[in-house]
C-alpha positions in Angstrom: 32.7 -38.9 196.5 29.7 -40.1 198.3 26.4 -40.7 196.5 23.8 -38.0 197.0 20.2 -38.6 197.9 17.6 -38.7 195.1 16.4 -35.1 194.5 19.6 -33.4 195.5 20.1 -30.3 193.4 23.5 -29.8 191.8 24.4 -26.4 190.2 25.0 -27.3 186.6 25.5 -25.3 183.4 22.3 -24.3 181.7 21.7 -25.8 178.2 21.2 -23.1 175.7 19.6 -25.3 173.0 17.2 -28.1 173.2 17.0 -30.8 170.5 15.1 -34.0 170.1 18.2 -35.5 168.5 20.5 -34.0 171.1 24.0 -35.5 171.0 25.6 -37.1 174.0 27.2 -34.1 175.7 28.9 -35.4 178.8 30.9 -33.1 181.1 33.1 -34.3 183.9 33.5 -32.5 187.2 36.0 -34.0 189.7 36.1 -37.1 187.5 32.3 -37.6 187.8 30.3 -37.8 184.6 27.6 -35.1 184.7 24.3 -35.1 182.6 23.9 -32.1 180.3 21.1 -33.2 178.0 17.5 -32.3 177.6 14.9 -33.4 175.0 11.9 -31.5 173.9 8.7 -33.5 174.6 5.0 -32.6 174.2 4.3 -34.1 177.6 6.7 -31.7 179.5 10.4 -31.0 180.0 12.8 -33.8 180.5 15.3 -34.4 183.4 18.5 -36.3 183.2 20.1 -38.5 185.8 23.5 -40.2 186.2 23.1 -43.5 188.0 25.9 -45.9 189.2 25.7 -49.6 188.3 27.9 -52.7 188.3 28.7 -52.1 184.6 29.4 -48.4 184.9 27.4 -45.2 185.0 24.1 -45.1 183.3 22.3 -41.9 182.1 18.5 -41.9 182.4 16.4 -39.2 180.6 12.7 -38.9 181.4 9.7 -36.6 181.0 6.7 -36.8 183.4 5.0 -39.4 181.2 7.9 -41.8 180.6 11.5 -42.6 179.8 13.2 -41.2 176.7 16.6 -42.7 177.0 18.5 -45.2 179.2 22.1 -45.5 178.1 25.4 -46.6 179.6 27.8 -43.6 179.6 30.7 -44.0 177.2 31.0 -44.8 173.5 32.9 -48.1 173.8 33.6 -51.0 176.2 37.4 -50.5 175.8 37.9 -50.0 179.5 34.9 -52.1 180.6 35.5 -53.3 184.1 32.4 -54.6 185.8 32.1 -54.6 189.6 29.1 -56.5 191.1 29.8 -54.7 194.4 28.6 -51.4 193.0 25.0 -50.5 193.9 22.5 -48.7 191.7 22.2 -45.2 193.1 21.5 -41.8 191.8 24.8 -39.8 191.7 23.7 -36.6 190.1 20.6 -35.1 188.3 20.2 -32.2 186.1 17.3 -30.6 187.9 15.8 -31.0 191.4 12.7 -33.2 191.5 10.0 -33.5 194.1 9.8 -37.3 193.6 6.6 -37.2 191.6 7.1 -35.1 188.5 9.6 -37.6 187.1 8.2 -40.7 188.6 9.2 -42.9 185.6 12.9 -42.1 186.3 12.4 -43.2 189.9 10.7 -46.4 188.6 13.7 -46.9 186.3 16.2 -46.6 189.1 14.2 -49.2 191.2 14.0 -51.5 188.2 17.7 -51.3 187.6 18.4 -52.1 191.3 16.3 -55.2 191.0 17.8 -56.1 187.6 21.3 -56.1 188.8 20.2 -58.3 191.7 18.7 -60.8 189.3 15.2 -60.4 190.6 13.1 -58.5 188.0 10.7 -61.4 187.1 7.7 -59.9 188.9 8.7 -56.2 188.6 6.6 -54.0 186.5 8.6 -52.2 183.7 9.1 -48.5 184.0 6.8 -46.3 181.8 8.2 -45.4 178.4 7.2 -42.1 176.8 5.2 -42.9 173.7 6.8 -40.1 171.8 9.9 -42.2 171.4 8.0 -44.6 169.1 6.9 -43.9 165.6 3.5 -45.5 165.2 3.4 -48.1 162.5 7.1 -48.2 161.8 9.0 -51.5 161.8 11.6 -50.2 164.2 8.9 -49.4 166.9 7.2 -52.7 166.2 10.4 -54.6 166.7 11.3 -52.8 169.9 7.8 -53.3 171.4 7.6 -57.0 170.4 11.0 -57.7 171.8 10.1 -56.1 175.2 6.8 -58.0 175.4 8.0 -61.5 174.2 11.6 -61.9 175.2 11.9 -62.0 178.9 14.8 -62.0 181.4 17.1 -65.0 180.8 15.8 -65.6 177.3 17.4 -64.9 173.9 16.0 -64.6 170.3 17.6 -64.6 166.9 17.3 -61.6 164.6 15.4 -63.9 162.1 12.9 -65.1 164.7 12.3 -61.6 166.0 11.7 -60.5 162.4 9.2 -63.3 162.0 7.4 -62.2 165.2 7.1 -58.8 163.6 5.5 -60.3 160.5 8.5 -60.5 158.1 11.1 -63.1 158.7 13.3 -61.7 155.9 13.6 -58.4 157.7 16.7 -59.4 159.8 18.7 -56.4 158.8 15.8 -54.1 159.7 15.7 -55.8 163.1 19.4 -55.2 163.5 18.9 -51.5 162.8 16.0 -51.3 165.2 18.2 -52.8 167.9 21.1 -50.4 167.1 18.7 -47.4 167.3 17.1 -48.6 170.6 17.1 -45.6 173.1 16.1 -47.7 176.1 18.9 -50.1 177.0 18.1 -53.0 179.4 14.4 -52.4 179.5 13.9 -52.8 175.8 16.4 -55.7 175.8 18.2 -55.5 172.6 21.1 -57.4 174.2 18.9 -60.5 174.0 18.9 -60.6 170.3 21.6 -62.9 168.9 22.4 -64.5 165.5 20.5 -67.5 164.1 23.7 -69.5 164.5 23.9 -68.8 168.2 26.7 -66.2 168.1 26.1 -63.1 170.2 26.2 -60.6 167.4 27.0 -57.0 167.9 25.9 -54.6 170.5 25.7 -50.8 170.2 27.1 -51.1 166.6 29.8 -53.6 167.8 31.3 -51.1 170.3 30.0 -52.7 173.4 30.1 -56.4 172.8 31.8 -57.2 176.1 28.8 -55.5 177.8 26.3 -57.6 175.9 28.1 -60.8 176.9 28.2 -59.7 180.6 24.4 -58.9 180.5 23.5 -62.3 179.0 25.7 -64.1 181.5 24.2 -62.1 184.3 20.8 -63.2 183.1 21.9 -66.9 182.8 20.9 -66.7 179.2 24.3 -68.0 178.1 26.9 -70.2 180.0 
């Protein structure tokens, strides 16, 4: 099936309940994964997008003020089969957009296009909705410090990231912050590795092949 232009309206089922902690509810139509999730946000309703990529489909959820979630579709990497010939394109979206209301989502798609072409050095990060962070929490601190300090092609250990956050003994807390990261790629939890140099787990150990691919793509590991 051909990719559809950004802003194309698909007729999708209406979601009867909204939840900030909405579960991944993915439906397939003609073998294409369809987004069916919304999140309540004080800045306005969210929109969901399914985007193709070299490592499989990615779901983006955004409100008008910023991203809420960027996640690869699927719970595990059991059938992970990367294809660098696949472009980053919007395949489907939950609600039609005029191109301005959900500008952070458009920024995210553009960022991913550059990322998978290995050219994000000078590209501004997409806006993140501040509602996804809990002010003063260690989790939010770790995620923000990681985004600011560990750039494309770099890695950092759980211990060293904990130290940057003010408590080098908080390695386990760093691990939990990475596991609970809602913004894959942009908040680069895949760049956090063990102090001994091993890659460590990704997405609770369910997507370690993807972590290795991302770090290799960034030339962060041989």
